[in-house]
PQR file of N, CA, C, O and H, with PARSE charges and radii, in Angstrom:
ATOM      1  N   UNK A   1     -22.824  13.511 -13.696 -0.4000 1.5000
ATOM      2  CA  UNK A   1     -21.222  13.251 -13.639 -0.0000 2.0000
ATOM      3  C   UNK A   1     -20.350  13.600 -13.920  0.5500 1.7000
ATOM      4  O   UNK A   1     -20.550  14.638 -14.550 -0.5500 1.4000
ATOM      5  N   UNK A   2     -18.936  13.292 -13.831 -0.4000 1.5000
ATOM      6  CA  UNK A   2     -18.124  14.660 -14.348 -0.0000 2.0000
ATOM      7  C   UNK A   2     -17.401  13.815 -15.448  0.5500 1.7000
ATOM      8  O   UNK A   2     -17.250  12.604 -15.282 -0.5500 1.4000
ATOM      9  H   UNK A   2     -18.773  12.449 -13.318  0.4000 1.0000
ATOM     10  N   UNK A   3     -16.836  14.624 -16.871 -0.4000 1.5000
ATOM     11  CA  UNK A   3     -15.588  13.185 -17.254 -0.0000 2.0000
ATOM     12  C   UNK A   3     -14.729  13.113 -16.786  0.5500 1.7000
ATOM     13  O   UNK A   3     -14.018  13.821 -16.072 -0.5500 1.4000
ATOM     14  H   UNK A   3     -16.958  15.607 -17.005  0.4000 1.0000
ATOM     15  N   UNK A   4     -14.728  11.428 -17.501 -0.4000 1.5000
ATOM     16  CA  UNK A   4     -13.192  10.475 -16.561 -0.0000 2.0000
ATOM     17  C   UNK A   4     -14.838   9.654 -15.739  0.5500 1.7000
ATOM     18  O   UNK A   4     -14.381   8.518 -15.616 -0.5500 1.4000
ATOM     19  H   UNK A   4     -15.306  10.853 -18.080  0.4000 1.0000
ATOM     20  N   UNK A   5     -16.137   9.560 -15.233 -0.4000 1.5000
ATOM     21  CA  UNK A   5     -16.731   8.462 -14.763 -0.0000 2.0000
ATOM     22  C   UNK A   5     -16.338   8.951 -13.516  0.5500 1.7000
ATOM     23  O   UNK A   5     -16.774   7.978 -12.900 -0.5500 1.4000
ATOM     24  H   UNK A   5     -16.509  10.483 -15.332  0.4000 1.0000
ATOM     25  N   UNK A   6     -15.652   9.992 -12.224 -0.4000 1.5000
ATOM     26  CA  UNK A   6     -15.973  10.276 -10.863 -0.0000 2.0000
ATOM     27  C   UNK A   6     -17.652  10.782 -10.637  0.5500 1.7000
ATOM     28  O   UNK A   6     -17.953  11.719 -11.377 -0.5500 1.4000
ATOM     29  H   UNK A   6     -15.298  10.781 -12.725  0.4000 1.0000
ATOM     30  N   UNK A   7     -18.647  10.346  -9.824 -0.4000 1.5000
ATOM     31  CA  UNK A   7     -19.340  11.499  -9.912 -0.0000 2.0000
ATOM     32  C   UNK A   7     -19.077  12.203  -8.578  0.5500 1.7000
ATOM     33  O   UNK A   7     -18.276  12.001  -7.665 -0.5500 1.4000
ATOM     34  H   UNK A   7     -18.403   9.585  -9.222  0.4000 1.0000
ATOM     35  N   UNK A   8     -20.030  13.091  -8.793 -0.4000 1.5000
ATOM     36  CA  UNK A   8     -19.241  15.068  -7.968 -0.0000 2.0000
ATOM     37  C   UNK A   8     -19.854  14.456  -7.035  0.5500 1.7000
ATOM     38  O   UNK A   8     -19.144  13.663  -6.415 -0.5500 1.4000
ATOM     39  H   UNK A   8     -20.681  13.255  -9.534  0.4000 1.0000
ATOM     40  N   UNK A   9     -21.041  14.545  -6.673 -0.4000 1.5000
ATOM     41  CA  UNK A   9     -21.514  13.342  -5.118 -0.0000 2.0000
ATOM     42  C   UNK A   9     -20.202  13.381  -3.876  0.5500 1.7000
ATOM     43  O   UNK A   9     -20.164  13.891  -2.756 -0.5500 1.4000
ATOM     44  H   UNK A   9     -21.617  15.189  -7.177  0.4000 1.0000
ATOM     45  N   UNK A  10     -19.044  12.471  -4.791 -0.4000 1.5000
ATOM     46  CA  UNK A  10     -18.232  11.881  -4.253 -0.0000 2.0000
ATOM     47  C   UNK A  10     -17.001  13.047  -3.186  0.5500 1.7000
ATOM     48  O   UNK A  10     -16.335  13.209  -2.163 -0.5500 1.4000
ATOM     49  H   UNK A  10     -19.074  12.056  -5.701  0.4000 1.0000
ATOM     50  N   UNK A  11     -17.585  13.685  -4.820 -0.4000 1.5000
ATOM     51  CA  UNK A  11     -16.205  14.911  -3.604 -0.0000 2.0000
ATOM     52  C   UNK A  11     -17.067  16.556  -3.363  0.5500 1.7000
ATOM     53  O   UNK A  11     -16.769  17.567  -4.000 -0.5500 1.4000
ATOM     54  H   UNK A  11     -18.126  13.554  -5.650  0.4000 1.0000
ATOM     55  N   UNK A  12     -17.797  16.506  -2.653 -0.4000 1.5000
ATOM     56  CA  UNK A  12     -18.094  17.166  -1.797 -0.0000 2.0000
ATOM     57  C   UNK A  12     -18.208  16.537  -0.013  0.5500 1.7000
ATOM     58  O   UNK A  12     -18.549  15.418   0.369 -0.5500 1.4000
ATOM     59  H   UNK A  12     -18.040  15.685  -2.136  0.4000 1.0000
ATOM     60  N   UNK A  13     -17.917  17.355   0.538 -0.4000 1.5000
ATOM     61  CA  UNK A  13     -17.073  17.025   1.289 -0.0000 2.0000
ATOM     62  C   UNK A  13     -16.111  18.649   2.068  0.5500 1.7000
ATOM     63  O   UNK A  13     -15.486  19.569   1.541 -0.5500 1.4000
ATOM     64  H   UNK A  13     -17.640  18.264   0.228  0.4000 1.0000
ATOM     65  N   UNK A  14     -16.341  18.414   3.039 -0.4000 1.5000
ATOM     66  CA  UNK A  14     -15.555  19.583   3.527 -0.0000 2.0000
ATOM     67  C   UNK A  14     -14.371  18.835   4.825  0.5500 1.7000
ATOM     68  O   UNK A  14     -14.897  17.953   5.505 -0.5500 1.4000
ATOM     69  H   UNK A  14     -16.849  17.666   3.467  0.4000 1.0000
ATOM     70  N   UNK A  15     -12.770  19.181   5.175 -0.4000 1.5000
ATOM     71  CA  UNK A  15     -12.339  18.849   5.416 -0.0000 2.0000
ATOM     72  C   UNK A  15     -11.691  19.740   6.624  0.5500 1.7000
ATOM     73  O   UNK A  15     -11.333  20.866   6.278 -0.5500 1.4000
ATOM     74  H   UNK A  15     -12.343  19.897   4.623  0.4000 1.0000
ATOM     75  N   UNK A  16     -11.450  19.313   8.286 -0.4000 1.5000
ATOM     76  CA  UNK A  16     -11.757  20.315   9.631 -0.0000 2.0000
ATOM     77  C   UNK A  16     -10.169  20.025   9.393  0.5500 1.7000
ATOM     78  O   UNK A  16      -9.770  18.916   9.038 -0.5500 1.4000
ATOM     79  H   UNK A  16     -11.740  18.398   8.567  0.4000 1.0000
ATOM     80  N   UNK A  17      -9.313  21.122   9.622 -0.4000 1.5000
ATOM     81  CA  UNK A  17      -7.943  20.869   9.864 -0.0000 2.0000
ATOM     82  C   UNK A  17      -7.532  21.495  12.113  0.5500 1.7000
ATOM     83  O   UNK A  17      -7.145  22.413  12.836 -0.5500 1.4000
ATOM     84  H   UNK A  17      -9.637  22.023   9.910  0.4000 1.0000
ATOM     85  N   UNK A  18      -7.654  21.155  12.106 -0.4000 1.5000
ATOM     86  CA  UNK A  18      -7.379  20.686  13.945 -0.0000 2.0000
ATOM     87  C   UNK A  18      -5.894  20.693  14.881  0.5500 1.7000
ATOM     88  O   UNK A  18      -5.634  19.539  15.220 -0.5500 1.4000
ATOM     89  H   UNK A  18      -7.969  20.409  11.519  0.4000 1.0000
ATOM     90  N   UNK A  19      -5.064  21.500  15.283 -0.4000 1.5000
ATOM     91  CA  UNK A  19      -4.156  21.396  15.514 -0.0000 2.0000
ATOM     92  C   UNK A  19      -3.896  20.287  16.850  0.5500 1.7000
ATOM     93  O   UNK A  19      -4.835  20.692  17.535 -0.5500 1.4000
ATOM     94  H   UNK A  19      -5.275  22.438  15.007  0.4000 1.0000
ATOM     95  N   UNK A  20      -3.276  19.175  17.689 -0.4000 1.5000
ATOM     96  CA  UNK A  20      -3.545  18.369  18.261 -0.0000 2.0000
ATOM     97  C   UNK A  20      -2.588  18.885  19.962  0.5500 1.7000
ATOM     98  O   UNK A  20      -2.004  19.966  20.051 -0.5500 1.4000
ATOM     99  H   UNK A  20      -2.514  18.846  17.132  0.4000 1.0000
ATOM    100  N   UNK A  21      -2.639  17.829  21.147 -0.4000 1.5000
ATOM    101  CA  UNK A  21      -1.459  18.289  21.413 -0.0000 2.0000
ATOM    102  C   UNK A  21      -0.509  17.297  21.127  0.5500 1.7000
ATOM    103  O   UNK A  21      -0.711  16.298  20.436 -0.5500 1.4000
ATOM    104  H   UNK A  21      -3.113  16.952  21.075  0.4000 1.0000
ATOM    105  N   UNK A  22       1.034  17.766  21.955 -0.4000 1.5000
ATOM    106  CA  UNK A  22       1.683  16.602  21.122 -0.0000 2.0000
ATOM    107  C   UNK A  22       1.212  15.265  21.990  0.5500 1.7000
ATOM    108  O   UNK A  22       0.294  15.002  22.767 -0.5500 1.4000
ATOM    109  H   UNK A  22       1.197  18.577  22.516  0.4000 1.0000
ATOM    110  N   UNK A  23       2.519  14.469  21.343 -0.4000 1.5000
ATOM    111  CA  UNK A  23       2.115  13.424  22.676 -0.0000 2.0000
ATOM    112  C   UNK A  23       2.715  11.879  21.783  0.5500 1.7000
ATOM    113  O   UNK A  23       2.738  11.962  20.555 -0.5500 1.4000
ATOM    114  H   UNK A  23       3.265  14.683  20.712  0.4000 1.0000
ATOM    115  N   UNK A  24       2.929  11.257  22.085 -0.4000 1.5000
ATOM    116  CA  UNK A  24       3.332   9.307  22.118 -0.0000 2.0000
ATOM    117  C   UNK A  24       3.163   8.927  20.870  0.5500 1.7000
ATOM    118  O   UNK A  24       2.968   9.914  20.161 -0.5500 1.4000
ATOM    119  H   UNK A  24       2.910  11.189  23.082  0.4000 1.0000
ATOM    120  N   UNK A  25       3.150   8.024  20.336 -0.4000 1.5000
ATOM    121  CA  UNK A  25       3.422   7.602  18.839 -0.0000 2.0000
ATOM    122  C   UNK A  25       3.982   5.871  18.806  0.5500 1.7000
ATOM    123  O   UNK A  25       5.144   5.529  18.587 -0.5500 1.4000
ATOM    124  H   UNK A  25       3.308   7.222  20.912  0.4000 1.0000
ATOM    125  N   UNK A  26       3.158   5.215  19.003 -0.4000 1.5000
ATOM    126  CA  UNK A  26       3.937   4.425  19.086 -0.0000 2.0000
ATOM    127  C   UNK A  26       4.482   3.318  17.558  0.5500 1.7000
ATOM    128  O   UNK A  26       4.219   4.063  16.615 -0.5500 1.4000
ATOM    129  H   UNK A  26       2.214   5.493  19.181  0.4000 1.0000
ATOM    130  N   UNK A  27       5.087   1.956  16.930 -0.4000 1.5000
ATOM    131  CA  UNK A  27       5.127   2.096  16.404 -0.0000 2.0000
ATOM    132  C   UNK A  27       5.880   0.914  16.127  0.5500 1.7000
ATOM    133  O   UNK A  27       6.928   0.800  16.762 -0.5500 1.4000
ATOM    134  H   UNK A  27       5.301   1.350  17.696  0.4000 1.0000
ATOM    135  N   UNK A  28       5.585   0.022  15.330 -0.4000 1.5000
ATOM    136  CA  UNK A  28       5.888  -1.619  15.728 -0.0000 2.0000
ATOM    137  C   UNK A  28       6.184  -2.043  14.625  0.5500 1.7000
ATOM    138  O   UNK A  28       6.150  -1.128  13.802 -0.5500 1.4000
ATOM    139  H   UNK A  28       4.734   0.115  14.813  0.4000 1.0000
ATOM    140  N   UNK A  29       6.494  -3.107  14.151 -0.4000 1.5000
ATOM    141  CA  UNK A  29       7.353  -3.279  12.774 -0.0000 2.0000
ATOM    142  C   UNK A  29       7.351  -5.086  13.028  0.5500 1.7000
ATOM    143  O   UNK A  29       8.101  -5.500  13.912 -0.5500 1.4000
ATOM    144  H   UNK A  29       6.522  -3.850  14.819  0.4000 1.0000
ATOM    145  N   UNK A  30       6.557  -6.048  12.290 -0.4000 1.5000
ATOM    146  CA  UNK A  30       6.347  -6.615  12.241 -0.0000 2.0000
ATOM    147  C   UNK A  30       6.844  -7.702  10.844  0.5500 1.7000
ATOM    148  O   UNK A  30       7.105  -7.337   9.698 -0.5500 1.4000
ATOM    149  H   UNK A  30       5.948  -5.712  11.572  0.4000 1.0000
ATOM    150  N   UNK A  31       6.857  -8.768  11.268 -0.4000 1.5000
ATOM    151  CA  UNK A  31       6.652  -9.722   9.384 -0.0000 2.0000
ATOM    152  C   UNK A  31       6.343 -10.740  10.148  0.5500 1.7000
ATOM    153  O   UNK A  31       6.722 -11.125  11.254 -0.5500 1.4000
ATOM    154  H   UNK A  31       6.645  -9.064  12.200  0.4000 1.0000
ATOM    155  N   UNK A  32       5.265 -11.267   9.036 -0.4000 1.5000
ATOM    156  CA  UNK A  32       4.308 -12.111   9.714 -0.0000 2.0000
ATOM    157  C   UNK A  32       3.777 -12.875   7.876  0.5500 1.7000
ATOM    158  O   UNK A  32       3.338 -12.484   6.794 -0.5500 1.4000
ATOM    159  H   UNK A  32       4.957 -10.954   8.137  0.4000 1.0000
ATOM    160  N   UNK A  33       4.248 -14.262   8.627 -0.4000 1.5000
ATOM    161  CA  UNK A  33       4.361 -15.510   7.615 -0.0000 2.0000
ATOM    162  C   UNK A  33       3.211 -15.300   6.609  0.5500 1.7000
ATOM    163  O   UNK A  33       3.459 -15.072   5.425 -0.5500 1.4000
ATOM    164  H   UNK A  33       4.605 -14.580   9.506  0.4000 1.0000
ATOM    165  N   UNK A  34       1.563 -15.401   7.230 -0.4000 1.5000
ATOM    166  CA  UNK A  34       0.652 -14.975   6.589 -0.0000 2.0000
ATOM    167  C   UNK A  34      -0.407 -14.127   7.035  0.5500 1.7000
ATOM    168  O   UNK A  34      -0.441 -13.682   8.183 -0.5500 1.4000
ATOM    169  H   UNK A  34       1.362 -15.586   8.192  0.4000 1.0000
ATOM    170  N   UNK A  35      -1.223 -13.900   6.216 -0.4000 1.5000
ATOM    171  CA  UNK A  35      -2.890 -13.097   7.034 -0.0000 2.0000
ATOM    172  C   UNK A  35      -3.037 -12.893   8.304  0.5500 1.7000
ATOM    173  O   UNK A  35      -2.914 -12.002   9.144 -0.5500 1.4000
ATOM    174  H   UNK A  35      -1.195 -14.261   5.284  0.4000 1.0000
ATOM    175  N   UNK A  36      -3.450 -14.386   8.159 -0.4000 1.5000
ATOM    176  CA  UNK A  36      -3.696 -14.894   9.784 -0.0000 2.0000
ATOM    177  C   UNK A  36      -3.375 -13.985  10.963  0.5500 1.7000
ATOM    178  O   UNK A  36      -3.988 -13.288  11.771 -0.5500 1.4000
ATOM    179  H   UNK A  36      -3.550 -15.110   7.477  0.4000 1.0000
ATOM    180  N   UNK A  37      -1.560 -14.479  10.550 -0.4000 1.5000
ATOM    181  CA  UNK A  37      -0.838 -13.738  11.940 -0.0000 2.0000
ATOM    182  C   UNK A  37      -0.895 -12.469  11.950  0.5500 1.7000
ATOM    183  O   UNK A  37      -0.084 -11.760  12.545 -0.5500 1.4000
ATOM    184  H   UNK A  37      -1.062 -15.045   9.894  0.4000 1.0000
ATOM    185  N   UNK A  38      -2.008 -11.997  11.190 -0.4000 1.5000
ATOM    186  CA  UNK A  38      -2.250 -10.408  11.395 -0.0000 2.0000
ATOM    187  C   UNK A  38      -3.608 -10.026  11.960  0.5500 1.7000
ATOM    188  O   UNK A  38      -4.097  -8.898  12.025 -0.5500 1.4000
ATOM    189  H   UNK A  38      -2.667 -12.573  10.707  0.4000 1.0000
ATOM    190  N   UNK A  39      -4.367 -11.736  12.546 -0.4000 1.5000
ATOM    191  CA  UNK A  39      -5.514 -11.432  13.447 -0.0000 2.0000
ATOM    192  C   UNK A  39      -4.842 -11.985  15.301  0.5500 1.7000
ATOM    193  O   UNK A  39      -5.915 -12.278  15.827 -0.5500 1.4000
ATOM    194  H   UNK A  39      -3.970 -12.653  12.493  0.4000 1.0000
ATOM    195  N   UNK A  40      -4.252 -12.119  15.888 -0.4000 1.5000
ATOM    196  CA  UNK A  40      -2.806 -12.747  16.648 -0.0000 2.0000
ATOM    197  C   UNK A  40      -2.435 -11.411  17.269  0.5500 1.7000
ATOM    198  O   UNK A  40      -2.775 -11.092  18.408 -0.5500 1.4000
ATOM    199  H   UNK A  40      -3.380 -11.881  15.460  0.4000 1.0000
ATOM    200  N   UNK A  41      -1.411 -10.325  16.104 -0.4000 1.5000
ATOM    201  CA  UNK A  41      -1.146 -10.090  16.413 -0.0000 2.0000
ATOM    202  C   UNK A  41      -1.537  -7.987  16.874  0.5500 1.7000
ATOM    203  O   UNK A  41      -0.886  -7.111  17.442 -0.5500 1.4000
ATOM    204  H   UNK A  41      -1.135 -10.584  15.179  0.4000 1.0000
ATOM    205  N   UNK A  42      -2.430  -8.028  16.448 -0.4000 1.5000
ATOM    206  CA  UNK A  42      -3.179  -7.111  16.381 -0.0000 2.0000
ATOM    207  C   UNK A  42      -4.015  -6.798  17.319  0.5500 1.7000
ATOM    208  O   UNK A  42      -4.252  -5.601  17.481 -0.5500 1.4000
ATOM    209  H   UNK A  42      -2.960  -8.739  15.986  0.4000 1.0000
ATOM    210  N   UNK A  43      -4.828  -8.025  18.373 -0.4000 1.5000
ATOM    211  CA  UNK A  43      -5.286  -7.522  19.738 -0.0000 2.0000
ATOM    212  C   UNK A  43      -3.980  -7.672  20.289  0.5500 1.7000
ATOM    213  O   UNK A  43      -3.640  -6.905  21.190 -0.5500 1.4000
ATOM    214  H   UNK A  43      -4.636  -8.998  18.242  0.4000 1.0000
ATOM    215  N   UNK A  44      -3.383  -8.345  19.974 -0.4000 1.5000
ATOM    216  CA  UNK A  44      -2.349  -8.400  21.240 -0.0000 2.0000
ATOM    217  C   UNK A  44      -1.630  -6.383  22.011  0.5500 1.7000
ATOM    218  O   UNK A  44      -1.097  -6.147  23.095 -0.5500 1.4000
ATOM    219  H   UNK A  44      -3.659  -8.968  19.242  0.4000 1.0000
ATOM    220  N   UNK A  45      -1.911  -5.579  21.062 -0.4000 1.5000
ATOM    221  CA  UNK A  45      -1.453  -3.929  20.863 -0.0000 2.0000
ATOM    222  C   UNK A  45      -2.113  -3.675  21.849  0.5500 1.7000
ATOM    223  O   UNK A  45      -1.355  -3.350  22.762 -0.5500 1.4000
ATOM    224  H   UNK A  45      -2.344  -5.771  20.182  0.4000 1.0000
ATOM    225  N   UNK A  46      -3.124  -3.657  22.135 -0.4000 1.5000
ATOM    226  CA  UNK A  46      -4.177  -2.801  22.528 -0.0000 2.0000
ATOM    227  C   UNK A  46      -3.761  -2.848  24.505  0.5500 1.7000
ATOM    228  O   UNK A  46      -3.923  -2.059  25.435 -0.5500 1.4000
ATOM    229  H   UNK A  46      -3.740  -3.921  21.393  0.4000 1.0000
ATOM    230  N   UNK A  47      -3.119  -4.382  24.335 -0.4000 1.5000
ATOM    231  CA  UNK A  47      -2.980  -4.756  26.340 -0.0000 2.0000
ATOM    232  C   UNK A  47      -2.602  -3.880  26.520  0.5500 1.7000
ATOM    233  O   UNK A  47      -2.307  -3.559  27.671 -0.5500 1.4000
ATOM    234  H   UNK A  47      -2.988  -5.023  23.579  0.4000 1.0000
TER
END
């Protein structure tokens, strides 16, 4: 274990950086009255 309490095995990863083709990104902002409404909105986005 490293000083500061971080497990060294947690830091053992390999990043792979890839280029992706240009594409359209979708963004939408919602103001929801509560967390439950989140579950009503998200499935509709996939349709």
